[in-house]
VOSEKOL-952584 format. One record per atom (N, C-alpha, C, O): z, y, x; residue in one letter. Coordinates in steps of 0.02 Angstrom, whole numbers, plus 50000, padded with zeros to 5 digits. Example, Ala and Ser with C-alpha at 12.3 -4.5 7.8 and 13.67 -1.06 7.14 Angstrom:
VOSEKOL-952584
503904971650660A
503904977550615A
503904983550660A
504234983450712A
503544988850642S
503574994750684S
503945000250645S
504025005750670S
This chain:
VOSEKOL-952584
410095471345646M
409955470345717M
410545466945751M
410445462445792M
411155469045735I
411745466045765I
411795458745745I
411955454445786I
411655457345680R
411685450445656R
411165446145694R
411305440445713R
410555449045704R
410035445345740R
410255443845812R
410145438245836R
410555448645846Q
410775447645915Q
411315442245918Q
411325438145964Q
411765442245868R
412295437145868R
412005430145858R
412215425445891R
411515429645813L
411205423145803L
410835420845865L
410875414945883L
410485425445899A
410125423645960A
410615421346014A
410485416346049A
411175424946021V
411675423046071V
411955416146055V
412075412146100V
412065414845990G
412335408345971G
411855402745987G
412065397446012G
411205403845974V
410705398745989V
410685397346064V
410665391646085V
410675402646104C
410655401846177C
411275398146203C
411225393846247C
411855399746174A
412465396446195A
412435389046179A
412645384746218A
412175387446119L
412105380446099L
411635376746146L
411795371146168L
411065379846162L
410605376646208L
410915375646277L
410815370446308L
411285380646301A
411595380146367A
412105374446368A
412145370746417A
412495373846314A
412995368646311A
412675361746310A
412905357146344A
412135360946269L
411795354546266L
411485352746333L
411535347046356L
411155357746365T
410835356446429T
411355354546482T
411235349946521T
411925358146483A
412445356646532A
412715349646522A
412855346146570A
412795347746459G
413055341146445G
412575335646467G
412785330146485G
411915337246465L
411425332246483L
411315331846558L
411205326446585L
411345337546591T
411155337646661T
411735336546708T
411625336146769T
412335336046684F
412915334946728F
413285328646705F
413805329246674F
413025322746720P
413365316646701P
414005315746741P
414085318646795P
414435311746714T
415075310546748T
414945306846813T
414525302346816T
415315308746865A
415215305746930A
415565298946933A
416125298046907A
415235294346965A
415535287746972A
415975287747033A
415825290847084A
416515284147028A
416985283847084A
416685279547139A
416445274047127A
416705282147199A
416415278547256A
416915273647284A
417515274747285A
416645268147306D
417085263147337D
417275265547406D
416845267247447D
417905265547419E
418155267847483E
418265261747528E
418645257247511E
417935261747585T
418015256247632T
418295259047697T
418115264547719T
418715255247726E
419025257347789E
418525256647845E
418235251247854E
418425261947883Q
417945261947938Q
418305262348004Q
418855265048009Q
417975259648056A
418265259948122A
418305267148146A
417895271248127A
418795268548188A
418895275348213A
418315277448257A
418085273448298A
418055283548249P
417525285948294P
417775286648365P
418355288448376P
417335285248413K
417525285648484K
417065290448521K
416465290548510K
417375294548564V
416995299348604V
417245298948676V
417845298548688V
416775299048723E
416975299648793E
416625305748824E
416015306248822E
417025310248851L
416765316048885L
416645314148958L
417115312048993L
416035314948981V
415855313349051V
415735319849088V
415265323549072V
416155321349136L
416135327849171L
415895327049242L
416145322949280L
415415331149260D
415165331649329D
415675335549370D
415825341349355D
415955332249422V
416445335549466V
416165335649538V
416545335449586V
415505336049544S
415195336249610S
415335342949644S
415585347649613S
415165343249708G
415315349249747G
415015355649720G
415295361049728G
414435355149687S
414095361149661S
414495364449604S
414345370149586S
414975360949576M
415375363949522M
415845369449548M
416175372749508M
415855370449614R
416255376049642R
415895382749633R
416205388049639R
415255382549618T
414855388649613T
415145393449560T
415325391249505T
415175399849578R
415465404849533R
414905408649498R
414675413849523R
414695406249442D
414155409549406D
414245409149330D
413765410549293D
414835407349306I
414955407249234I
415515412249218I
416105410949228I
415305417949194D
415775423349176D
416235425149233D
416825426549222D
415975425249295G
416365427249353G
416805421849382G
417115422949434G
416835416049352G
417245410549377G
416825404649397G
416205404849390G
417145399449421T
416775393449441T
416575389349380T
416865389949326T
416075385249391R
415865380649337R
416425375849319R
416515373949261R
416815373849370M
417365369249358M
417905372549316M
418185369349271M
418055378849329A
418555382349289A
418335382949216A
418745382249171A
417695384349205A
417445384749137A
417495378049101A
417665377749042A
417345372649138A
417385365949108A
418105364249091A
418235361449037A
418575365849135K
419275364349121K
419525368149060K
419875365349018K
419335374549055Q
419545378548997Q
419255375648933Q
419605375348882Q
418625373648936A
418315370648877A
418655364248857A
418765363048798A
418835360048906F
419175353748891F
419855355048859F
420045351648811F
420225359948885D
420885361448856D
420825363548783D
421205361248741D
420345367848769D
420255370148700D
420025364548654D
420255363948597D
419575360348679V
419315354848638V
419855349648625V
419905347048569V
420265348248675L
420805343348665L
421305345648613L
421565341648575L
421425352148611D
421875354848559D
421585354048489D
421965353248441D
420925354348483A
420605354248417A
420315347448398A
420005346848345A
420405342348439T
420125335748423T
420445332848361T
421065332648357T
420055330548312P
420335327548251P
420775321548267P
420655317948316P
421275320448226Q
421755315048238Q
421425308148237Q
421645303648272Q
420905307448196D
420615300748188D
420095299148242D
419795293748239D
419975303648290V
419485302348343V
419835299548404V
420315302448429V
419585293948429E
419835291148492E
419415294048549E
418805293248550E
419735297448595L
419385301248646L
419575298948716L
420155297348729L
419085298748761G
419205297148831G
418825301948876G
418395305748852G
418995301948939I
418675306448988I
418485302449049I
418895298649076I
417865303249071R
417625299949132R
417335305249178R
417035310149155R
417425304349243T
417165309149292T
416625305949334T
416575299749339T
416215310149364L
415735307849415L
415765312749473L
415765318849463L
415795310049533G
415825314249593G
416495317549605G
416525322849635G
417045314449581A
417695317749586A
418125315249644A
418625318449660A
417935309649676N
418405306549722N
418145305649793N
418555305349840N
417495305049803Y
417235303549871Y
416945309849901Y
416435312349877Y
417245312549955P
417005318849985P
416515317950043P
416275322850071P
416365311650061G
415965310350120G
415215311050110G
414985313250057G
414835309050163N
414105309850162N
413745303150154N
413125302950154N
414115297750145D
413805291250136D
413535290850064D
413915290450016D
412875290950058R
412565291049992R
412755284849952R
412875285349891R
412775279049983K
412925272849948K
413615273149916K
413715271149859K
414105275849954E
414775276449927E
414815282049875E
415155281349824E
414455287449888G
414475293049841G
414185291249773G
414395293949721G
413705286649773C
413395284649709C
413825279649670C
413635277749615C
414375277549698K
414855273349661K
415425277449632K
415865274849597K
415405283949645D
415985288249629D
415985290249556D
415775295849538D
416225285849514T
416355287449444T
416985283749423T
417075277849440T
417405287149386A
418055284149367A
418255286649298A
418075292249278A
418635282549263Q
418885284549197Q
419535288349208Q
420045285549231Q
419525294749192L
420105299049202L
420625298049147L
421225298249161L
420385296949086Y
420835295749030Y
420515290548985Y
419945291548964Y
420855285048969P
420535279548932P
420385281548860P
420735285548830P
419855278548832V
419665279748762V
420195276748716V
420325270748720V
420485280748674G
421005278348629G
421335284248594G
421095289848599G
421885282948559P
422255288448527P
422435293748578P
422645292148633P
422335299948560L
422385305448608L
423095307948617L
423435309748569L
423335307948679D
423945311448699D
423715317748734D
423525317548792D
423745323348699R
423465329548725R
423785331748791R
423435334248835R
424425330848798T
424775332948859T
424525328948919T
424365331748971T
424495322348912D
424265318148967D
423535319648985D
423365320049044D
423115320548934A
422415321948947A
422325328648984A
421935329149031A
422685333748962K
422635340348994K
422895339949066K
422605343149111K
423425336249077T
423695335549145T
423185332249191T
423105334249248T
422845327149166A
422345323749206A
421765328349223A
421525328349280A
421535332349175V
420985337049187V
421175342349238V
420765344449279V
421805344649235A
422025349949280A
422005347949353A
421965352349397A
422025341449368T
422025339249437T
421335338949469T
421285337749529T
420805339949430L
420125338949455L
419925344549504L
420075350449492L
419585342549557Q
419315347349606Q
418605345249623Q
418485339349636Q
418125349849623P
417425348149641P
417395344849709P
417665347449758P
417065339049713T
417115334949773T
416455332449800T
416255334449855T
416105328049762G
415585324149794G
414895324449764G
414625329849752G
414615318549753W
413925317649732W
413855318149656W
414325319749621W
413225316849633T
413095317349560T
412785310849534T
412195310649519T
413185305449530P
412925299049506P
412905298549430P
413315295049400P
412445302049398I
412415302249325I
412255295349297I
412585293049249I
411755291949325G
411575285349300G
412155280449300G
412295277549248G
412485279249357P
413065274749358P
413615276849310P
413935272549279P
413725283349303A
414255285749258A
414085284049186A
414535282149147A
413455284749166L
413255283149098L
413335275649083L
413555273749029L
413155271449133L
413245264249124L
413985262549113L
414145258549068L
414415265449152K
415135264149145K
415395266849079K
415815263749046K
415165272749060A
415395275748997A
415195271548937A
415575270748890A
414585268748940A
414375264248885A
414835258248881A
414995255948826A
415055255648938G
415535250148939G
416205252248911G
416545248348878G
416415258448925D
417055260948899D
417055261048823D
417575260048791D
416475262148792L
416425262848720L
416185256448686L
416095256348625L
416075251248724D
415795245048696D
416295241848649D
416905242148659D
416035238748596G
416455235248548G
416605239648488G
416645245848493G
416705236448431G
416855240248370G
416225242348334G
415675241648360G
416315244948274S
415735246848232S
415735254148214S
415285256348177S
416205258048237G
416235265148219G
415735269248259G
415375266648302G
415725275748245T
415295280448281T
415505280748354T
416105281148370T
415015280548399R
415165281148471R
414715286448502R
414105286548490R
415015290648542R
414645296448569R
414875297848641R
415475297748656R
414385299148684I
414525301548752I
414295308748756I
413735310448735I
414725313048782V
414555320048793V
414555321248868V
415085321248899V
413965322248898L
413885323148970L
413825330548986L
413395334048958L
414255333049031I
414225339949054I
414065339849129I
414455337149168I
413495342749148S
413285342649218S
412945349149237S
412705352749194S
412935350549302D
412615356649326D
412015355249371D
411775359649406D
411785348949371G
411215347549414G
410935340649403G
411185336749361G
410415339049441E
410085332649436E
410495327149467E
410935328349508E
410355321049446D
410655315149476D
410435314649550D
409845315849565D
410895313049594T
410745312449665T
410745305249688T
410785303849748T
410695300649641C
410735293449658C
410105289749638C
410155283949618C
409525292949643Q
408895289449630Q
408835283749682Q
409105284449737Q
408495278149666P
408015277349611P
408325275149544P
407945273549498P
408985274949537L
409275273249472L
409185279249426L
409615283749423L
408635279349390D
408445285049348D
408895285449286D
408925280649248D
409245291049276P
409685291649218P
409315290849152P
409595288349103P
408685293049149C
408285292149087C
408185284749072C
408235282649014C
408035280849125E
407955273649114E
408615270449093E
408635265849052E
409165272849122V
409825270349103V
409955271749029V
410195267348993V
409795277849007A
409895279648937A
409475275248891A
409705273248838A
408855273848911R
408425269548870R
408705262448867R
408665259248814R
408975260048922E
409275253348922E
409885253148876E
409995248248841E
410275258448876I
410855258748831I
410625258748759I
410905255148717I
410105262748743A
409845262948675A
409555256248655A
409605254248597A
409245252748703A
408925246348688A
409425240948669A
409245235948637A
410055241748688K
410565236848670K
410725237048595K
411025232348569K
410525242548561G
410635242948489G
411355243648469G
411555241148417G
411765246848511I
412475247448495I
412635254048459I
413215255648447I
412115257848442G
412225263948403G
412595269348441G
412985273048412G
412475269848506L
412825274848548L
412365280748560L
411785279948579L
412625286748548T
412235292948557T
412495296748619T
413095297248629T
412025299348659I
412215303348717I
411975310448707I
411375311648698I
412445315148707D
412285322248704D
412395325148774D
412865323248809D
411965329848795T
412025332648861T
412075340248859T
411785343448816T
412455342948906L
412525350148913L
412395351948985L
412705349249030L
411935356648996G
411755358849063G
412055365649079G
411985370349040G
412375366149137L
412695372449156L
412235376749199L
412415382349217L
411655374149217V
411165377849257V
410495377649220V
410245372249205V
410195383449206P
409585383649165P
408935382449203P
408425385549186P
408945378149255D
408315376949291D
407935371349258D
408225367249222D
407285371049269S
406845366549233S
406985359149249S
406955354949204S
407145357549312K
407265350649330K
407885347849295K
407875342249269K
408425351749296T
409025349549261T
408905348849187T
409115343949156T
408565353749158R
408415353549086R
408005347349069R
408155343949020R
407485345949108D
407045340249093D
407435333649096D
407345329349053D
407855332949147Q
408215326549153Q
408735325749098Q
408785320349069Q
409125330849085L
409635330349033L
409325329748964L
409595326248921L
408755332948952S
408405332148888S
408155325148879S
408195322248825S
407895322248933C
407645315348931C
408205310548914C
408105305948874C
408795311448943I
409365307048929I
409555307448856I
409675302348823I
409595313548830A
409795314448760A
409265311648712A
409435308248664A
408625312948726D
408095310548682D
408075302948677D
407915300248624D
408245299548731A
408205292248732A
408685289048682A
408575283448660A
409235292548665T
409735289648620T
409795293548554T
410255292248515T
409345298248542G
409395302148481G
409915307648484G
410145310148432G
410105309648545G
410605314948552G
410285321748559G
409695322648545G
410685326648581T
410445333548588T
410585336048659T
411055333948692T
410165340748681Y
410275344248744Y
410405351548730Y
410075354648688Y
410905354348764T
411065361448756T
411175364648825T
411525361848867T
410855370348835S
410975374148896S
411515379348882S
411455383248835S
412045379448923V
412595384148913V
412715388148977V
412675385549032V
412845394648968Q
412945399049026Q
413575403249019Q
413715407449062Q
413975402048966H
414595405748956H
415145400948934H
415015395748904H
415765402748950K
416335398448933K
416385397148859K
416515391548837K
416295402448819E
416355401648747E
415825396848720E
415975392848675E
415225397348746E
414695392748724E
414865385548740E
414765381048699E
415135384448800L
415315377648820L
415865374848775L
415815369148752L
416375378848763T
416925376548720T
416685375048650T
416855369848622T
416295379548622D
416045378648553D
415615372448547D
415685368648500D
415165371448595R
414695365848589R
415045359148598R
414915354448560R
415485358648647V
415855352248656V
416275350848594V
416305345048572V
416595355948567G
416995355048507G
416575352648448G
416795348248411G
415985355548440Q
415535353448386Q
415345346048392Q
415335342348343Q
415195343848453L
414985336948463L
415555332048451L
415445326648424L
416155333948471V
416735329548459V
416865329048384V
416995323548359V
416835334648349H
416935334448277H
416375330748241H
416485327548190H
415775331148268R
415205327648237R
415325320148236R
415105316648191R
415665317548287A
415805310348289A
416245308148231A
416225302348211A
416645312848205A
417085311148149A
416745311548082A
417025309348031A
416135314248079D
415765314648016D
415565307647994D
415375303448035D
415605306247928P
415395299647904P
414645298647912P
414255302847889P
414455293347944V
413745291747955V
413635284347941V
414095280347942V
413005282747927V
412805275747920V
412595273247989V
412115275648018V
412965268348014T
412805265648080T
412285260148073T
412405255148039T
411705260948105P
411195255748100P
411415249248132P
411815249248179P
411155243748107V
411315237048133V
410755234948179V
410165235348161V
410925232748239A
410425230548286A
410145223748264A
410515219248244A
409495223148267T
409155216848251T
408595215748301T
408435220148341T
408305209848300S
407765208348346S
407215204748307S
407275198948289S
406665208448295G
406105205548259G
405765200148300G
405835199848361G
405395195848266A
405055190348299A
404315191848308A
404055196748281A
403985187548347G
403265188448358G
402845185848301G
402245187248299G
403145182148254Q
402785179648196Q
403275178848138Q
403885178648148Q
403005178548078C
403425178648018C
403875172548013C
404445173147991C
403625166748032T
404005160548022T
404685160648058T
405155157548034T
404725164048114S
405355164248151S
405715170948146S
406185172248184S
405505175148098A
405795181848091A
406495181548060A
406625176948021A
406935186248077P
407595186448046P
407545188747974P
407115192747956P
407995186147931I
408025188147861I
408495194147855I
409075193847875I
408245199647827L
408625205747821L
408825206947749L
408455205347703L
409415209747739K
409645212147674K
409575219747673K
409375222747722K
409755222847617S
409715230047613S
410145233247666S
410725231247675S
409875238047702G
410255241247755G
409795245047803G
409195245547792G
410095247747856L
409755251547907L
409785247647972L
410325245547993L
409215246648004Y
409175242348063Y
408815245948120Y
408385250248109Y
408985244048181T
408645246648241T
408375240848282T
408665235448283T
407815242248315D
407505237148357D
407085240748409D
407055246848410D
406745236948451R
406285239648501R
405615236148495R
405595230048487R
405085239848499A
404405237048495A
404015239148557A
403885245048568A
403835234248598A
403455235648659A
402755238048641A
402525237048585A
402425241048689F
401735243348678F
401285237448662F
401275232448698F
400905238048608G
400455232748588G
400795226748557G
400475221548549G
401425227348539Q
401805221748512Q
401925222448437Q
402035228048412Q
401895216948400Q
402055216748329Q
402755213948321Q
402965209448357Q
403125216748272R
403795214348256R
403805212148183R
403555215648140R
404085206148171W
404095203348104W
404805202548079W
405255200748118W
404905203848015Y
405555203047981Y
405425199947912Y
404875200547886Y
405925196847883K
405855193747817K
406385196647770K
406945198047789K
406175197547707V
406615200047654V
406505195747592V
405935194547572V
407045193547561D
406995189747498D
407015194447439D
407465198547433D
406505193847395V
406445198147336V
406435193747274V
405985189647267V
406915194647229K
406945190747167K
406495193847114K
406335199747117K
406295189847064P
405905192647009P
406285198346975P
406885197846962P
405925203746960G
406245209546929G
406535214446979G
406795219646959G
406505212847044Q
406755217447095Q
406175221147128Q
405595219147123Q
406345226647162E
405845230547198E
406055231347271E
406625233247285E
405605229847316L
405725230747388L
405465237647409L
404895239347397L
405915241447440R
405725247947468R
405885247747543R
406455246547562R
405395249047583A
405495248647656A
405155254447690A
404635256847667A
405455256747744S
405155262147784S
405325260947857S
405825257747872S
404905263347901V
405015262547973V
404835268948009V
404375272547990V
405225270548060S
405095276248104S
405085273748176S
405525269948197S
404585275848213V
404515274048284V
404525280448324V
404155285148310V
404955280748375A
405035286848416A
404745285648485A
404815280348514A
404405290748512D
404165290348581D
404685293548626D
404705299748633D
405105289448657D
405645291948698D
405435293048771D
405855293648815D
404785293148783R
404515294448850R
403805297348842R
403555297848786R
403495299248896A
402825302048892A
402325296748868A
402305291248895A
401935298548818V
401425293948791V
400765297648784V
400745303848784V
400235293848777N
399585296848764N
399575300048695N
399925297748650N
399165305248685P
399235309548625P
399035306448559P
399245309048507P
398635301148556S
398405298448492S
398755291848478S
398745287348520S
399075291148419Y
399455285148404Y
399545284448329Y
399385288948291Y
399795278648309G
399925277348238G
400445271948230G
400635268748278G
400675271048168V
401165265948153V
400955262648087V
400705265948042V
401065256048083L
400865252048025L
401465247948001L
401805244748041L
401575247947936L
402075243647904L
401725239747849L
401465242747802L
401715233147854R
401385228947804R
401875224047772R
402335221547805R
401785222847708A
402145217647672A
401645212147656A
401135213547623A
401765206047678V
401315200547666V
401715194547639V
402325194247648V
401375190047606T
401705184047582T
401825179247640T
401555180247695T
402225174147627A
402365169247680A
401725165647703A
401705163047758A
401205165647660K
400565162447678K
400085167247711K
399515165347728K
400285173547721G
399875178247757G
399455182947715G
399075186947742G
399505182647648R
399115187147606R
399455194047603R
400055194447589R
399065199347618E
399365206047617E
399515208247546E
399105207447500E
400115210947536I
400325213447471I
400215221047467I
399895223547421I
400485224647515V
400435231947516V
400555234147588V
400865230647627V
400305239947605R
400415242647672R
400535250047670R
400355253447622R
400855252547723G
400945259647734G
400765261147806G
400935257247851G
400425266647818E
400225268347887E
400205275847896E
400105279647848E
400295278047957A
400285285147974A
400005285848045A
400055281248086A
399725291648059A
399435293048125A
399685299748151A
399875304048112A
399695300548217G
399915306648248G
399475308448307G
399075304448331G
399545314748329T
399125317248384T
399545320348440T
399295324648476T
400175318148447G
400575320648502G
400985326748487G
401305329348533G
400985329148425R
401365335148409R
402075333748387R
402475338348380R
402235327448375T
402915325648355T
403175320148400T
402775316748434T
403825319148401D
404115313848441D
404335307948399D
404695303548423D
404115307648336M
404265302048292M
403745301748237M
403485306848215M
403585295748215I
403095294748162I
403365289548114I
403655284548136I
403275290648049S
403595286347999S
403095284647944S
402615288247931S
403225278947912T
402845276947853T
403285272247811T
403805269947834T
403055270747750G
403465266547706G
403035263147653G
402435264447648G
403345258747615L
402995255147561L
403485253147507L
404095253147517L
403195251447448R
403585248947391R
403225242847362R
402615242747357R
403615237747344Y
403335231747314Y
403775229547256Y
404305226547268Y
403585230947193P
403965228447136P
403735221447118P
403145220347105P
404195216647117K
404025209747098K
404115208947023K
404645210446996K
403595206646988P
403635205946915P
404215201546893P
404425196946928P
404475203046834S
405025199146806S
404765192246785S
404165191246778S
405225187646776S
405055180846756S
405485178746697S
406075180546692S
405185174946651D
405565172346594D
406055166946615D
406525165346579D
405945164146674D
406385158846700D
406975162146738D
406865165146790D
407575161446711D
408155164346744D
408295161246812D
408635164246853D
408045155346823N
408165151846887N
407575152246935N
407535148446983N
407125156946921A
406535157646965A
406765159447036A
407205163747044A
406475156347086P
406705157647155P
406465164547180P
405995167447154P
406805166847231A
406605173147263A
405985172047306A
405865166547331A
405595177247313E
405005176947356E
405175179747425E
405495185047430E
404975176247476T
405085178647545T
404495183047564T
403925180747570T
404645189447575V
404135194247595V
404195195547669V
404745196747694V
403645195147704C
403635196447776C
403435203747789C
402935206147763C
403835207147828L
403695214047847L
403455214147919L
403795211747964L
402865217047929E
402585217747996E
402605225048017E
402385229447980E
402875226448077V
402885233148106V
402455232948169V
402565228948214V
401975237448172A
401545238048232A
401415245348245A
401395249448199A
401315247148308H
401155254048325H
400615254048379H
400515249148414H
400265259648385S
399725260248433S
399885265348487S
399425268448515S
400535266348502F
400715270648558F
400455267448623F
400435261248629F
400265271548670S
400075269148737S
400355274048788S
400415280048775S
400535271348846A
400855275448897A
400405276348957A
400015271848973A
400455282048990P
400085282949053P
400305277849105P
400845274949099P
399895276749155A
400045271649206A
400695273049243A
401015268449266A
400885279349248S
401485281149287S
402135280249247S
402675281149275S
402095278549183V
402685278049140V
402855270649130V
402415266549116V
403495269049135K
403715262149125K
403635260149051K
403775264049006K
403415254149040S
403305251748972S
403905247948944S
403895246148885S
404415246848984T
405015243348960T
405625247948968T
405645251849015T
406115247448923P
406085243448862P
405595246548812P
405345252048823P
405465243048757G
404995245448706G
405235251848673G
405805254048683G
404805254648632L
404975260748596L
405485259248541L
405435254048509L
405955263748529P
406455262648477P
406155263348407P
405765267948394P
406325258748364L
406115259248294L
406725258648249L
407205255248266L
406685261848192E
407225261648142E
406915259348076E
406455262448050E
407185253848049L
406905250747990L
407415251147933L
407985248947941L
407205253947877T
407625254247817T
407365249347765T
406775249347748T
407815245147741V
407635240147690V
408095241247630V
408705241747637V
407785241647571D
408175242647509D
407865238347455D
407295239347436D
408255233547430V
408035229247375V
408445231147313V
409045230247311V
408095233947263V
408435236647205V
408155233347142V
407635229947144V
408495234447086S
408245231947022S
407615235747004S
407615241947001S
407075232146992G
406445235346977G
406425238046907G
406735235146862G
406075243646895P
406015246446827P
405575242146784P
405145238546809P
405675242446717D
405225239146671D
404535242146680D
404455248246678D
404035237946690Q
403375240446709Q
403065244946656Q
402805250246673Q
403095242846591A
402795246946539A
403145253646534A
402825258946527A
403805253446539H
404185259746535H
404045264146594H
404005270246588H
403965261046652D
403845265046712D
403165268446709D
403095274146731D
402655264946682V
401995267946677V
402005273646627V
401725279046639V
402345272446569A
402365277646517A
402745283746541A
402595289346518A
403215282946586S
403625288546607S
403355292046669S
403675296446697S
402745289946690F
402425293146748F
402875293046809F
402885297846848F
403235287546819G
403665286946878G
404325290346873G
404695290546922G
404505293146814L
405145296546807L
405725291746801L
406305293746810L
405585285346785G
406125280546778G
406605282546723G
406405284346668G
407265282146738R
407765283746688R
407805291146673R
408145293146625R
407475295346711G
407475302546697G
407045304346638G
407055310146616G
406655299446611W
406215301046555W
406605303146493W
406405307746457W
407175299546480W
407555301146419W
407815308246421W
407855311646370W
408005310546481L
408255317346488L
407695322446474L
407805327346439L
407105321146502L
406545325746491L
406355325946417L
406235331246389L
406345319946385G
406185319746314G
406685323446271G
406495326846224G
407325322746288T
407845326246251T
407775333746257T
407845337446208T
407645336146319L
407565343246330L
406955346046292L
406975351546265L
406405342046290V
405815344246252V
405985344846178V
405775349546144V
406365339846152L
406555340046081L
406995346146066L
406905349446015L
407465347546110I
407895353346101I
407485359746101I
407605364346061I
407005360146148G
406585366046150G
406175366946087G
406085372546063G
405925361346060F
405535361645998F
405965364145940F
405765368545902F
406575361245933L
407025363345879L
407225370645887L
407265374345838L
407335372745950A
407525379745961A
406945384345941A
407065389745914A
406315382245955G
405745386345936G
405675386945861G
405525392345835G
405785381245826V
405745381545753V
406285386045725V
406155390045680V
406895385445752L
407445389545728L
407315396945741L
407435401245699L
407055398445800W
406905405445817W
406355408245773W
406385414045752W
405845404145758G
405315406445714G
405565407745643G
405365412645611G
406015403345619W
406305404445552W
406715410845550W
406685414645501W
407105412045603L
407505418245606L
407055424345608L
407215429445577L
406495423845644S
406045429645648S
405735431045580S
405675436845560S
405525425745545R
405225426845479R
405745429645430R
405585433945389R
406355427145434W
406885429745391W
407015437145404W
407135441045358W
406995439045469R
407115446045488R
406545450345460R
406675455845436R
405915448045464V
405345451745438V
405395452545362V
405245457845334V
405615447045327A
405685447345254A
406215452545234A
406115456345187A
406775452545270I
407305457545256I
407045464545267I
407195469045228I
406645465445320W
406385472145336W
405905474545282W
405925480345262W
405465469845256R
405015471845203R
405385473545139R
405225478345104R
405895469445124T
406285470745063T
406615477545066T
406615481145016T
406895479345124N
407235485745131N
406735491545132N
406935497345138N
């Protein structure tokens, strides 16, 4: 019995070693490329309502200052940070002047914690709440460069400078395709403030958070600043055409664009023989839309013949809809065979109520990947497993050999038992 157990343990160990050797290939070294420094601008509401004492027994302004001090101490070295205020300087009743009241308190750049803290300490709740103008200026503060860019807006109320709607401002910023995200934090849990700040965040792919305690405010602002330092793929802004002949040629990558209601967007991709085109598109409804909609992604030849399509439909339960397609181009015996120009068409059937502005168009994100196509016969035989087929086959062979070995050991054990 002891001998049998030792043999079984040995077989299991052998199988484990073989499996580990097969399933853990050596990692390839990644190419390290130097990326632009991430940029963050904190936009703080310093309007008169920030004097209200309803956050842990202190004023909203005191809670914001404490949060800023803690966040400045913990800001990563590689993050360029700036601070902009709204409603901090004009104490009067002239609405026109009050709606111009936004200023950069600390410029976006390498952080001097002492200077930044000193600037924040001087703030006193003063005037109006020009959120829209402040966001426009903040986007200008972060303009330029290719790194991550983020605005963190902290406010305790609605914008008081209508008709410049902050939601429309956020959509215009997103429509520029500069990859800027706006996150919002509300210090008052009323529905109007929540709806407006949520709308601003949704328009740029950001987040909205309601905070009612100092610790929550500090933690959330710190998380958003650190998130800017996380490595991300920044989409490239592009502009699709109304027809394939004038469409931009795209290479493998992630792209952003805008598609108006009822509008088609065209793009071109060159696919060489033996390569496979993989494309996907996501369209987001960043405003109120009618509940039934769909999205279509088609690959067609330059002469208009459809190659393959992907489509999806929704009923208003999600704020984004996606679809994708794959097109493997057969290999050619001619090494000098030219690439085929494939036209990608993106269309959606979103529609907006009469009260909702139709411009700018809805944001779309297009992923294009042109890779080496698999050998067709091999791909069919492997049921889509690609290069993973050899691993599956090896494991099946090992299992078969282990079964034969175990059966032989069992028969040997039975023979010994009969003999004894």
